[in-house]
C-alpha positions in Angstrom: 112.3 137.3 115.4 114.7 134.5 114.5 117.3 135.3 111.9 119.4 132.7 110.1 122.4 134.9 110.3 122.5 134.4 114.1 123.7 130.8 113.8 126.8 130.4 111.5 125.9 126.8 110.7 122.2 127.2 110.5 120.6 127.2 107.0 117.1 126.9 105.6 117.9 123.3 104.9 118.6 122.7 108.6 115.2 124.2 109.5 113.5 121.9 107.0 115.3 118.8 108.4 114.5 119.6 112.0 110.8 120.2 111.1 110.6 116.9 109.2 112.3 114.9 112.0 109.8 116.3 114.5 106.8 115.4 112.4 108.2 111.9 111.8 108.9 111.4 115.5 105.3 112.4 116.3 104.0 109.9 113.8 106.1 107.1 115.3 105.1 107.6 118.9 101.7 109.3 118.9 99.7 107.5 116.2 96.4 107.7 118.1 96.6 111.4 118.9 97.6 112.2 115.4 94.6 110.4 114.0 92.4 113.1 115.7 94.2 115.9 113.9 92.9 117.3 110.6 96.5 117.6 109.3 99.0 115.4 111.2 101.9 117.0 109.3 101.4 120.3 111.1 103.2 121.0 114.4 101.4 121.6 117.7 102.7 124.2 120.2 104.6 121.4 122.0 106.2 120.3 118.7 107.2 123.9 118.1 109.0 124.1 121.4 110.9 120.9 120.6 112.1 122.4 117.4 113.2 125.5 119.2 115.2 123.4 121.7 117.0 121.7 118.9 117.8 124.9 117.1 118.9 126.9 120.2 122.5 125.4 120.4 123.0 126.1 116.7 121.9 129.7 117.0 123.9 130.4 120.1 126.8 127.9 120.1 128.8 129.8 122.7 126.1 129.7 125.3 126.1 127.0 128.0 123.5 124.3 127.5 121.8 125.1 130.8 120.6 128.5 129.5 120.7 128.4 125.7 117.0 127.6 125.3 116.0 130.4 127.7 118.3 132.8 125.8 116.5 131.9 122.6 113.1 132.6 124.3 114.2 135.9 125.8 115.9 137.3 122.7 113.8 135.9 119.8 110.4 134.5 120.9 109.2 136.8 123.8 109.8 140.4 122.6 111.8 142.6 125.0 111.4 140.0 127.7 114.9 140.5 129.1 114.2 144.3 129.6 110.9 144.0 131.4 110.6 144.5 135.2 108.6 141.6 136.7 105.9 142.6 139.2 106.7 141.2 142.7 104.2 138.9 144.4 106.2 138.4 147.6 103.7 140.5 149.6 101.1 137.8 149.0 103.2 135.0 150.3 104.4 136.5 153.6 104.6 134.0 156.4 101.2 133.4 158.1 99.3 135.0 155.2 96.3 133.0 153.9 98.1 132.2 150.6 101.3 131.1 152.5 99.2 128.8 154.7 97.4 127.3 151.6 100.5 126.8 149.4 103.5 126.5 151.6 102.7 125.1 155.0 103.5 121.4 155.5 100.7 118.9 156.1 101.4 117.4 159.5 99.2 114.3 159.3 96.5 112.8 157.0 93.8 113.9 159.4 95.1 117.4 160.3 95.6 120.5 158.2 94.3 118.6 155.2 93.1 121.7 153.3 96.7 122.7 152.6 97.9 121.7 149.1 101.7 121.9 149.6 102.5 118.3 149.2 99.9 117.9 146.4 101.6 120.5 144.3 104.9 118.9 145.1 103.8 115.7 143.6 102.8 117.4 140.4 106.1 119.4 140.3 108.2 116.2 140.8 106.3 114.5 137.9 107.3 117.3 135.5 110.8 117.5 136.9 111.2 113.8 136.0 110.1 114.5 132.5 112.6 117.3 132.3 115.4 115.1 133.6 114.5 112.3 131.1 114.5 114.8 128.2 117.9 116.3 129.2 119.5 112.8 129.5 118.1 111.8 126.2 119.3 114.9 124.5 122.7 114.4 126.0 122.8 110.8 124.9 122.0 111.9 121.3 124.8 114.4 121.4 127.2 111.7 122.6 126.1 109.5 119.7 126.7 112.3 117.2 130.2 112.9 118.6 130.8 109.1 118.4 130.0 109.1 114.7 132.4 111.9 114.1 135.2 110.2 116.0 134.8 106.7 114.6 137.9 107.0 112.4 140.1 108.2 115.3 139.4 105.2 117.5 138.1 107.5 120.3 135.2 106.7 122.6 132.7 109.5 122.9 131.4 110.1 126.4 129.6 112.9 128.2 131.8 115.8 129.1 132.3 116.7 132.8 130.4 119.9 132.3 127.4 118.0 130.8 127.4 115.6 133.7 127.6 118.4 136.1 124.7 120.2 134.4 122.5 117.1 134.4 123.2 116.6 138.1 122.5 120.2 139.0 119.2 120.3 137.1 117.9 116.9 138.2 115.2 118.3 140.5 114.4 121.4 138.4 111.5 122.1 136.0 112.4 123.4 132.6 110.3 125.8 130.4 109.4 123.0 128.0 107.8 120.8 130.7 106.2 123.9 132.3 104.3 124.4 129.0 103.3 120.8 129.0 102.0 121.2 132.6 99.9 124.1 131.4 98.5 122.0 128.6 97.9 118.9 130.7 95.9 120.9 133.3 93.9 122.7 130.6 95.2 126.1 131.6 95.3 127.1 127.9 92.2 125.2 126.8 90.0 126.9 129.5 91.4 130.3 128.4 92.8 130.8 131.9 95.9 132.4 130.5 97.5 132.7 127.0 100.8 131.1 126.0 102.4 134.6 125.9 101.2 135.2 129.5 102.5 131.8 130.5 105.9 132.7 129.2 106.0 136.0 131.0 104.9 134.3 134.3 107.7 131.7 134.0 110.3 134.4 133.4 108.9 136.5 136.2 109.1 133.6 138.7 112.6 132.1 138.0 115.9 133.6 138.9 117.9 135.4 136.3 121.7 135.2 135.8 124.4 136.2 133.4 123.4 139.9 133.7 119.7 139.1 133.4 119.8 137.8 129.8 119.0 134.2 130.7 116.9 132.3 133.2 117.4 129.2 135.4 115.1 126.2 135.4 112.5 126.3 138.1 112.6 125.0 141.7 109.5 124.1 143.8 109.2 127.4 145.6 109.2 129.2 142.3 106.6 126.7 141.0 104.4 127.7 143.9 104.9 131.4 142.9 103.9 130.4 139.3 100.6 129.1 140.6 100.0 132.4 142.4 100.9 134.4 139.3 98.6 132.3 137.1 95.7 132.8 139.5 96.2 136.6 139.7 96.5 136.9 135.9 93.6 134.6 135.1 91.2 136.3 137.5 92.5 139.9 137.4 89.0 141.2 136.6 87.6 139.7 139.8 88.2 142.6 142.1 85.5 141.5 144.6 87.3 138.3 145.7 90.6 138.0 147.6 93.9 136.8 146.2 93.7 133.6 148.2 90.3 132.8 146.8 91.6 133.3 143.3 94.3 130.7 144.0 91.7 128.3 145.3 89.7 128.9 142.1 92.8 127.9 140.0 93.5 124.9 142.1 89.9 123.7 141.7 90.1 124.3 137.9 93.2 122.1 137.8 91.5 119.5 139.9 88.5 119.3 137.5 90.8 119.1 134.5 92.3 115.7 135.7 89.0 114.3 137.0 87.1 113.9 133.7 86.1 110.9 131.7 88.8 111.6 129.1 91.5 112.1 131.7 90.6 108.9 133.4 90.7 106.9 130.2 94.1 108.4 129.4 95.4 107.5 132.9 94.2 103.9 132.7 95.5 103.4 129.2 98.8 104.8 130.2 99.0 102.0 132.9 97.8 99.3 130.5 95.0 98.3 132.8 91.6 98.9 131.2 89.9 96.7 133.9 90.4 99.5 136.4 87.8 101.7 134.6 85.6 98.8 133.7 85.3 97.8 137.4 84.4 101.2 138.6 83.0 103.9 136.4 83.5 106.4 139.2 87.3 106.0 139.2 88.9 109.5 139.4 92.0 110.0 137.2 93.5 112.1 140.1 93.4 108.9 142.2 95.3 107.2 139.4 98.1 109.8 139.9 97.7 111.3 136.4 100.5 113.9 136.1 101.5 113.2 139.7 98.1 114.5 140.9 97.1 111.8 143.4 97.8 113.7 146.6 96.8 117.0 145.0 93.4 115.5 144.1 92.8 114.6 147.8 94.0 117.9 149.2 91.9 120.1 146.8 88.8 118.0 147.3 89.1 118.4 151.1 89.7 122.1 150.6 86.6 122.4 148.5 84.5 120.4 151.0 85.6 122.7 153.9 84.5 125.7 151.8 81.1 124.0 151.4 81.5 123.4 147.7 81.3 127.1 146.9 81.9 128.7 143.6 85.2 130.5 144.3 84.6 133.1 141.5 81.3 134.3 142.9 81.6 136.6 146.0 80.0 135.4 149.2 76.9 137.6 149.7 76.4 139.4 152.9 73.8 137.7 155.1 70.4 139.4 155.1 69.4 141.0 158.4 65.9 141.0 159.8 64.2 144.0 161.3 64.8 142.9 164.9 68.6 142.6 164.4 68.8 146.0 162.7 66.8 147.6 165.6 69.1 145.9 168.1 72.1 147.4 166.4 70.5 150.8 166.3 69.7 150.7 170.0 73.2 149.6 170.8 74.6 152.5 168.8 72.1 154.9 170.5 73.1 153.6 174.0 76.7 154.1 173.1 76.2 157.6 171.9 74.1 158.4 175.1 77.0 157.1 177.3 79.5 159.1 175.4 77.4 162.3 175.6 76.8 161.6 179.3 80.5 161.3 180.1 81.2 164.4 178.0 78.6 166.5 179.8 79.7 165.4 183.2 83.3 166.0 182.4 82.5 169.6 181.2 80.2 170.2 184.2 83.0 169.5 186.7 81.6 168.9 190.2 78.0 168.8 188.9 78.6 165.5 187.2 81.0 164.0 189.7 80.4 161.6 192.6 81.1 162.2 196.2 84.6 160.8 195.8 85.3 163.0 192.8 84.9 160.3 190.2 82.9 160.7 187.0 79.7 158.8 186.9 77.7 157.6 183.9 74.4 159.3 184.9 72.7 162.0 182.8 70.6 164.7 184.3 67.1 165.3 183.1 67.9 168.8 181.9 70.9 167.5 179.9 68.9 164.6 178.5 66.1 166.9 177.4 68.5 169.3 175.7 70.2 166.5 173.9 66.9 165.0 172.6 65.7 168.4 171.4 68.9 169.0 169.5 69.1 165.4 168.1 65.6 164.2 167.2 66.8 161.1 165.5 68.2 159.9 168.9 64.8 160.6 170.5 63.1 158.5 167.8 65.5 155.5 168.4 65.1 155.8 172.1 61.3 155.8 171.7 61.5 152.7 169.6 63.6 151.0 172.2 61.3 151.9 175.0 58.3 150.7 173.0 60.0 147.4 172.4 60.8 147.0 176.1 57.1 147.8 177.1 
């Protein structure tokens, strides 16, 4: 775990200050949510991640800002994460596979291919990318202000370094681990016990590219986010051996859809827009339609997918249709006729000229002697043939 000796300037007092600042910040901006807590002075999991992000540069001052947080996670929070070998899921996303068609094929028009959720997931991904970008810019601005305070006596103006500006530009459309965890929280992936936070960390690290010898991890692009969705589904429903991998993904998508289409989620979406009249006018308003967490298009796509699948429970295997006696008998007779034809051809081929036609070709007729011999040796065929004849009569 984390050791104070890893950061030269990190002391116990620094830890106390960072903890206190995070608690004060939560009190200032989230008074309503804090009122629901039994002890507002305690950190949530999201608060804990914020503290780790603040401490990461102090613990690894020589590491670049684009990977310092991941380095802290790999070496201190997730045990032996850098040494593990991720399980590949590429085989499930091969082009033209069911999962590829569901997650990655483009939606050509509003009235065609509407069961695909590619653009719906992209809306969610872009929402959390924007959160990541805002946080990075805010963190950079705070660092600039700290440098400005240090340089006040020298008459120098503190600005972002070229490397920092380059980093912000390169990560503008990428999702960081911090916002990825927020995504899991918003869509109730933890609350519904779909996966644990440790599993979520492993899924993230397994999906993003590694660099610097595999010790750190990049932020996440959209294609990797789609892979995360697949990994979450396979992990969450690993005990469901009787349903396909594609159906597991659909079950996860439906679970995500339900999480943003509840009364609580609708209230949160409306209050976030400052327009309570929207809910007062229509109690059936769906929060997904209000684009909560960027889910407006996702809401439409998943609902259409579910409708096409006749509102089925994805976690329950589709039962085999029950067959009536007539259908079973028909199949038995078809099998019997097939075996009779195969035996007839076999007997005629072995008999040579006895079974051939005038032109030397093999016919599909069976002599009375051969038929009697076959029925005496295979009584079950005789029984099936008798049933067929009785049915015809």
